[in-house]
VOBA-189049 format. One record per residue (C-alpha): residue number from 1; x, z, y. Coordinates in steps of 0.1 Angstrom, whole numbers. Layout:
N
pos; x; z; y
NUM; X; Z; Y .
...
***
This chain:
78
pos; x; z; y
1; 150; -65; -51 .
2; 114; -75; -58 .
3; 101; -90; -90 .
4; 109; -127; -95 .
5; 92; -155; -113 .
6; 102; -191; -120 .
7; 74; -215; -108 .
8; 70; -252; -106 .
9; 63; -272; -75 .
10; 38; -301; -76 .
11; 20; -325; -53 .
12; -16; -322; -41 .
13; -22; -354; -22 .
14; 5; -355; 5 .
15; 12; -318; 3 .
16; 37; -299; -19 .
17; 21; -270; -36 .
18; 29; -241; -59 .
19; 6; -221; -82 .
20; 8; -184; -73 .
21; 11; -162; -105 .
22; -16; -135; -108 .
23; 9; -107; -102 .
24; 18; -122; -68 .
25; -18; -129; -56 .
26; -26; -122; -20 .
27; -59; -107; -8 .
28; -85; -130; 9 .
29; -84; -168; 11 .
30; -61; -173; 40 .
31; -24; -166; 46 .
32; 4; -171; 71 .
33; 35; -191; 60 .
34; 68; -194; 79 .
35; 104; -203; 73 .
36; 131; -177; 72 .
37; 163; -197; 68 .
38; 159; -216; 36 .
39; 131; -193; 24 .
40; 94; -198; 27 .
41; 75; -165; 34 .
42; 38; -163; 27 .
43; 20; -132; 40 .
44; -16; -122; 38 .
45; -36; -129; 70 .
46; -46; -95; 83 .
47; -79; -93; 99 .
48; -76; -78; 133 .
49; -103; -55; 146 .
50; -119; -55; 180 .
51; -95; -29; 194 .
52; -65; -50; 185 .
53; -81; -80; 202 .
54; -89; -61; 233 .
55; -53; -48; 236 .
56; -40; -84; 235 .
57; -63; -95; 264 .
58; -52; -96; 300 .
59; -72; -73; 324 .
60; -101; -89; 343 .
61; -98; -82; 380 .
62; -127; -102; 394 .
63; -159; -86; 404 .
64; -190; -95; 384 .
65; -218; -111; 405 .
66; -251; -93; 410 .
67; -278; -108; 388 .
68; -315; -104; 394 .
69; -326; -96; 359 .
70; -359; -76; 359 .
71; -370; -58; 327 .
72; -397; -76; 307 .
73; -433; -63; 311 .
74; -444; -42; 282 .
75; -468; -59; 258 .
76; -504; -48; 258 .
77; -521; -38; 226 .
78; -552; -60; 218 .
***
């Protein structure tokens, strides 16, 4: 079983809050929280890279339209 620590709950405005002891700190400044029965689970928010994002996307089947986009003229030296 993992390490345990007794903590106190308190109110911050309308929200219930808990101070996370230093030995349980999570990286970053965002996390994901969910219920698992009567437990609250807090997990670090893992940054996903571009490849993970692309894998989640649906394939794009439409043709791209032709666009007349000529190259800019080179600048002349004065």
